C-alpha positions in Angstrom: 72.4 35.1 -79.3 71.3 37.5 -76.2 68.1 39.2 -76.2 68.1 42.2 -78.2 66.1 45.2 -77.2 64.8 48.9 -78.8 64.4 49.0 -82.4 66.3 45.7 -83.2 64.0 43.6 -80.8 62.7 40.2 -82.2 59.4 40.3 -81.2 56.2 39.5 -83.3 57.4 38.0 -86.3 57.8 34.3 -84.8 60.8 32.5 -84.4 62.9 34.6 -83.6 63.3 36.4 -86.7 64.4 40.2 -86.8 61.4 42.5 -87.3 60.9 44.5 -90.0 62.1 48.5 -89.0 59.6 50.7 -87.5 57.5 52.3 -90.9 54.2 54.0 -91.9 52.9 50.8 -91.9 53.2 50.6 -88.0 51.4 54.3 -88.2 48.7 53.2 -90.4 48.2 50.4 -88.7 47.6 51.6 -85.3 45.8 54.6 -86.7 43.1 51.6 -87.7 43.3 50.2 -84.4 42.1 53.4 -82.2 39.4 53.7 -85.7 38.7 50.3 -84.8 37.9 50.6 -80.8 36.2 54.2 -81.7 34.1 52.1 -83.9 32.0 50.8 -81.2 33.0 52.7 -78.2 32.5 56.4 -79.7 29.6 55.1 -81.5 27.7 54.1 -78.5 29.4 57.5 -76.3 27.8 59.2 -78.6 24.3 57.9 -79.2 23.5 55.1 -76.6 22.7 57.6 -74.2 20.3 59.5 -76.7 19.0 55.9 -77.4 18.2 55.4 -74.2 16.0 58.4 -73.8 14.6 58.7 -76.7 14.0 55.6 -78.3 13.8 53.4 -75.2 12.2 56.7 -73.4 13.9 55.7 -69.9 14.2 58.6 -67.5 17.4 60.7 -67.8 18.2 60.0 -64.1 17.6 56.4 -64.5 20.4 56.7 -67.3 22.4 58.7 -65.4 22.3 56.4 -62.8 22.6 53.2 -65.1 25.9 54.8 -67.2 27.8 55.9 -63.2 27.3 52.4 -61.9 28.3 50.2 -65.0 31.1 52.8 -66.2 32.7 52.4 -62.4 32.6 49.0 -62.4 34.4 48.9 -65.9 37.1 51.5 -64.5 37.6 48.9 -61.5 38.1 46.1 -63.9 40.9 47.6 -65.7 44.1 47.3 -63.3 42.7 43.7 -63.5 42.7 43.3 -67.2 46.1 45.4 -67.4 47.6 42.8 -64.6 47.0 39.6 -66.3 48.3 40.9 -69.5 51.4 42.0 -67.6 51.2 38.5 -66.3 51.0 36.5 -69.7 54.5 35.4 -70.7 54.6 35.4 -74.3 56.6 32.7 -76.1 60.0 34.0 -77.5 59.4 35.6 -80.7 56.2 36.2 -80.1 53.8 39.3 -79.6 52.5 39.8 -75.9 49.9 42.4 -77.2 48.1 42.0 -80.4 47.0 38.5 -79.6 44.3 40.0 -76.7 43.2 42.1 -79.5 42.7 39.2 -82.2 40.8 37.2 -79.8 38.3 39.7 -77.9 37.5 41.9 -80.7 34.7 40.0 -82.6 32.8 39.4 -79.0 33.2 43.2 -77.6 31.5 43.9 -81.5 28.6 41.4 -80.8 27.7 43.2 -77.7 28.0 46.6 -79.5 25.0 45.4 -81.7 22.6 43.9 -78.9 22.6 47.7 -77.1 20.8 48.9 -79.6 18.2 46.1 -79.5 14.7 48.4 -79.6 13.4 47.4 -76.4 10.9 50.1 -75.7 8.0 48.3 -75.8 9.2 45.7 -73.0 8.5 46.5 -69.2 10.4 49.0 -67.7 12.1 47.2 -65.0 13.4 44.5 -67.7 14.4 47.1 -70.2 16.9 48.5 -67.7 18.1 45.2 -66.8 18.8 44.5 -70.6 20.6 48.1 -70.6 22.6 46.8 -67.7 23.5 43.4 -68.6 24.6 44.4 -72.2 25.9 47.3 -71.0 28.3 45.7 -68.4 29.6 42.7 -70.9 30.5 45.0 -73.8 32.7 47.5 -71.2 34.8 44.1 -70.2 35.4 43.0 -73.8 36.3 46.3 -74.6 38.7 46.6 -71.9 40.5 43.4 -72.8 40.9 45.0 -76.5 41.7 48.3 -75.3 44.4 48.3 -72.7 46.4 46.0 -74.7 46.0 48.4 -77.6 46.9 51.2 -75.4 49.8 49.5 -74.4 51.0 48.3 -78.0 52.1 51.8 -78.7 54.9 51.6 -75.7 56.6 48.3 -77.3 56.1 49.6 -81.4 59.6 51.9 -80.5 61.5 53.9 -77.9 62.1 56.6 -80.7 60.9 59.5 -79.1 59.8 61.0 -82.4 58.2 58.0 -83.1 55.9 58.0 -80.5 54.6 61.6 -81.2 54.0 60.0 -84.4 51.9 57.4 -83.3 50.0 59.6 -80.9 49.0 61.7 -84.1 47.9 59.1 -86.0 46.0 57.0 -83.0 44.2 60.8 -82.8 43.8 60.3 -86.7 41.7 57.3 -85.8 39.5 58.7 -83.8 39.4 61.9 -85.8 38.3 60.3 -88.8 35.5 58.5 -87.3 34.0 61.0 -85.1 33.9 63.4 -88.2 32.3 60.7 -90.2 29.9 59.8 -87.7 28.9 63.7 -87.0 28.6 64.2 -90.2 26.3 60.9 -91.5 24.7 60.2 -87.5 22.1 63.0 -87.9 21.2 62.4 -91.2 20.6 59.0 -91.2 19.2 58.5 -87.7 16.7 61.3 -87.4 13.7 62.1 -89.5 11.6 65.5 -88.9 14.0 65.7 -85.4 12.4 62.4 -84.4 15.2 59.0 -83.7 13.8 56.2 -86.0 14.7 52.7 -83.8 15.5 51.0 -86.3 18.5 52.6 -87.9 20.2 52.9 -84.5 20.6 49.2 -85.2 22.2 49.8 -88.3 24.1 51.9 -87.9 25.8 50.2 -84.8 25.8 46.8 -86.9 28.4 48.5 -89.2 30.3 50.6 -86.7 30.9 46.7 -85.2 31.4 44.9 -88.5 34.4 47.8 -89.4 35.9 48.1 -86.0 36.5 44.3 -85.9 38.0 44.1 -89.3 39.9 47.5 -88.5 41.2 45.7 -85.0 42.4 42.5 -87.2 44.4 44.4 -89.7 46.4 46.7 -86.4 47.7 42.7 -84.9 49.3 42.4 -88.7 50.7 45.5 -89.2 51.7 46.9 -85.9 54.9 45.2 -84.6 56.5 45.0 -80.9 59.9 45.9 -80.7 60.8 46.7 -77.2 61.2 43.6 -75.4 61.2 44.3 -71.4 63.8 42.0 -69.2 61.8 38.3 -68.6 60.8 37.9 -65.3 62.0 34.9 -64.0 59.9 31.9 -64.0 59.4 31.6 -60.2 58.6 35.3 -59.6 54.5 35.7 -58.5 53.6 39.4 -60.7 52.6 41.6 -57.7 50.2 43.9 -59.4 49.4 45.6 -56.2 52.8 46.5 -55.4 53.1 48.0 -59.4 50.0 50.2 -58.3 51.6 51.4 -55.3 54.7 52.3 -57.2 52.1 54.1 -60.0 51.0 56.7 -57.0 54.4 57.7 -56.9 54.7 58.6 -60.6 54.0 62.0 -60.4 54.0 62.5 -64.6 51.5 59.5 -64.7 49.2 61.3 -61.9 49.4 64.7 -64.0 48.5 62.9 -67.2 45.7 61.1 -65.3 44.1 64.0 -63.9 45.1 66.2 -66.9 43.1 63.4 -68.9 40.1 63.2 -66.7 39.2 66.7 -66.2 39.3 67.3 -69.8 37.5 64.2 -70.8 34.6 65.3 -68.2 34.3 68.5 -70.2 34.3 67.1 -73.5 32.0 64.5 -72.5 29.4 66.4 -71.1 29.2 68.4 -74.5 29.2 65.3 -76.8 26.6 64.3 -74.6 24.5 67.6 -75.0 25.2 67.9 -78.9 22.1 66.3 -79.8 20.2 68.6 -77.7 22.1 71.8 -78.3 21.2 71.1 -82.1 17.8 69.6 -81.8 16.6 72.0 -78.9 18.5 75.1 -78.7 19.1 75.7 -82.4 15.9 73.5 -83.4 17.7 71.5 -86.5 19.6 68.0 -85.7 20.9 68.1 -89.0 23.2 70.6 -88.5 25.2 68.8 -86.4 26.1 67.5 -89.8 27.6 70.9 -90.6 29.8 71.0 -87.4 31.0 67.3 -88.6 31.9 68.7 -91.8 33.8 71.8 -91.2 35.5 70.3 -88.4 37.1 68.1 -90.5 39.1 70.9 -92.4 40.1 72.1 -89.2 41.2 68.2 -88.0 43.3 68.2 -90.5 45.0 71.5 -89.9 45.4 70.1 -86.4 47.0 66.8 -87.4 49.4 68.3 -89.6 50.6 71.3 -87.3 50.6 69.5 -84.1 53.8 67.7 -84.4 56.3 70.6 -85.3 54.3 73.1 -82.3 54.9 70.1 -80.5 58.3 69.8 -81.5 59.1 73.6 -80.8 57.1 74.2 -77.4 57.2 70.4 -75.9 54.2 68.3 -75.6 53.4 70.0 -72.3 53.8 72.9 -73.0 51.5 73.5 -75.9 48.7 70.7 -74.7 48.6 73.4 -71.5 48.8 76.6 -74.6 45.7 74.6 -76.5 43.6 73.8 -73.9 43.8 77.0 -71.9 42.9 79.2 -75.1 39.8 76.9 -75.9 38.3 77.3 -72.1 38.9 81.0 -72.3 36.6 81.2 -75.6 34.3 79.3 -74.0 33.8 80.8 -71.0 33.2 84.2 -72.6 30.3 82.1 -74.7 28.6 81.0 -71.3 28.0 85.2 -70.4 27.2 86.1 -74.2 25.2 83.5 -76.2 25.0 82.7 -79.8 21.9 82.0 -81.8 23.3 81.8 -85.3 24.6 78.1 -85.6 26.8 78.6 -88.5 28.5 81.7 -85.9 28.9 79.2 -83.3 30.1 76.5 -85.1 33.0 78.2 -86.4 34.2 79.0 -83.7 33.8 75.7 -82.2 35.9 74.6 -84.9 38.8 77.6 -83.8 38.4 76.2 -80.3 39.1 72.4 -81.6 41.9 73.4 -83.3 44.0 74.2 -80.0 42.0 71.8 -78.0 42.8 68.9 -79.7 46.4 69.6 -78.6 45.2 67.6 -75.7 43.9 64.9 -77.8 46.4 64.1 -80.1 49.2 64.6 -77.4 48.2 62.5 -74.5 49.0 59.2 -75.6 52.4 60.5 -76.1 52.5 62.1 -72.7 51.6 58.4 -71.4 54.2 56.9 -72.7 56.4 59.5 -71.4 55.0 59.0 -67.7 55.5 55.0 -68.4 59.3 55.6 -69.2 59.4 58.0 -66.1 58.4 54.6 -64.3 61.5 52.5 -66.0 63.4 55.8 -65.5 62.8 55.6 -61.5 62.7 52.0 -60.8 64.3 49.9 -63.6 61.2 48.4 -64.5 58.2 48.1 -66.9 54.9 47.7 -66.5 53.2 48.9 -69.4 49.6 47.1 -69.4 49.2 47.9 -65.5 50.2 51.2 -66.0 47.7 52.0 -69.1 45.3 49.9 -66.9 45.8 52.5 -64.2 45.4 55.5 -66.7 42.3 53.8 -68.5 40.9 53.1 -64.5 40.9 57.2 -64.1 39.8 57.5 -67.8 36.9 55.2 -67.3 36.0 56.8 -64.2 36.0 60.2 -66.1 33.7 58.9 -68.5 31.6 57.2 -65.8 31.1 60.7 -64.5 30.7 62.8 -67.8 28.5 60.2 -69.0 26.4 60.1 -66.3 26.5 64.0 -65.8 24.9 64.9 -69.0 21.8 62.7 -68.2 22.0 63.7 -65.0 22.0 67.4 -66.0 19.3 67.0 -68.4 16.9 65.2 -65.1 18.1 68.6 -63.4 16.8 70.9 -65.9 13.7 69.3 -66.6 14.0 67.5 -70.1 10.7 66.4 -71.0 11.2 62.7 -72.7 8.0 62.2 -74.0 7.8 61.9 -77.9 7.1 65.1 -79.6 7.4 67.0 -76.5 8.5 70.7 -76.8 10.9 72.4 -74.4 10.5 75.5 -72.4 12.5 78.4 -72.9 14.0 77.9 -69.7 15.3 74.3 -70.5 16.6 75.6 -73.8 18.5 78.5 -72.2 19.8 75.8 -69.9 21.3 73.7 -72.4 23.4 76.2 -73.7 24.6 76.9 -70.2 25.4 73.6 -69.7 27.5 72.9 -72.5 29.7 75.9 -72.7 29.9 75.6 -68.8 31.0 72.0 -69.0 33.9 73.0 -71.9 35.1 76.0 -70.1 35.1 74.2 -66.5 36.6 71.2 -68.3 39.7 72.4 -70.5 40.4 75.3 -67.8 41.4 73.0 -65.3 43.2 70.6 -67.2 45.2 73.2 -68.4 46.0 74.3 -65.1 46.6 70.7 -63.6 49.2 70.2 -66.4 50.9 72.8 -66.1 51.5 72.6 -62.1 51.7 69.0 -61.6 53.1 67.3 -65.0 56.8 67.8 -64.4 58.3 66.6 -67.4 58.9 69.4 -70.0 60.6 69.4 -73.2 64.0 69.4 -72.1 63.3 67.2 -69.2 61.7 64.7 -71.2 64.8 64.9 -73.6 67.2 64.1 -70.6 65.0 61.1 -69.4 65.3 59.2 -72.8 68.7 60.1 -73.1 69.5 58.3 -69.8 67.0 55.1 -70.9 68.5 54.6 -74.1 71.9 54.6 -72.4 70.9 51.9 -69.6 69.1 49.7 -72.2 72.2 50.0 -74.6 74.5 49.2 -71.3 72.1 45.9 -70.6 72.6 45.2 -74.3 76.4 45.2 -74.4 76.0 43.3 -70.7 73.6 40.3 -72.4 76.2 40.0 -75.4 79.2 39.4 -73.2 77.7 36.6 -71.0 76.8 35.0 -74.2 80.1 35.1 -75.4 81.8 34.1 -72.0 79.2 31.1 -72.0 80.2 30.1 -75.5 84.2 30.2 -75.0 
């Protein structure tokens, strides 16, 4: 038989056996995959900088420099890993991406735990060196898991509705973890507003173990169905040439810049959350209340975004949602609130709109990957996803270090038990709301002006790609029949 494509492809089940149709099992598996990645990455994103500053008592400026350097290196190795993934030729009937996830998820979990060892009694220079080494090694291993996982959705299905569903379910994994972590973390990690070092290590170990188990389930439940035309064995994969073509992919550029700006705003906010509640509102455990209330809004967003995206279009609803959230935070920048529960209510309302960006970004990326095939006739999911991941991690590098730099700039005192000045406390509020408003506002403007795939244009592109793939499949069948005759 000729090689099949699309929903009837024969990948992932071994021996050329037909893969089961796309189903809820794929959605749940993809949810668990994102949950598995978030168990280590989001835990580190939320608490590692805080651990460095409040537990290891490293100068916030030094933390910012460390995060900036390591994240830039992490971003640089993304295209390298993506090229390796695309160069790998899976055997007929075998999966291309899940073996990477299965192999690297365990060492990634180990490095996550090692990053939270209490080294506060070590020499200052040795502390920084240890943080640097464990950070770099973890991020490399995370790339070896996350690039294949991100590429996986592009080969699980060709159906645009299924892809939007996968994007929603992927965001559900992150939302579940973030909600639990925001609720549990402040209650467990702090006593009398002060961090407990051993509890950071304990929670890191739990998250790492759960992440490893979830990713292993993903490798079993998620099936690869869309098969790119095989490359000749003597053809060398020129990933530099592919990256040049990516530079001419306007939808991908739009997604990259949109995501970069949004991540900077959101990550700076996440980096300052502890200090907003600990110092501005005076009780770090109020973060748990925000996590509990935001759960309801997260569930509402999960069920509402698909019909809204189907009606307005993915691009259109992302622009609306990010724009509304940015406008509200711009108002709060000029009119500070001191009642934490009122603030939490307004924040959760903004999340309902801003979540459009977080939920649909992966569907926009899949459309950009299809646009590359539409324009060139080639599919390079690994390199294209890693190119996106490269800039996404650059954004994380800037934003992760920026929150630390902000703390250093405003004069935050890291001494144990120190009380911050009123000027520092007011500056925390301004930095939090300002970062949110600028990040999401600019993101909405960029997506509106740069990303060309409106609802109608996306539908036209996907219909044309489906026609081309059907023609290739028919031609392949015809060639096989001629040979057999």
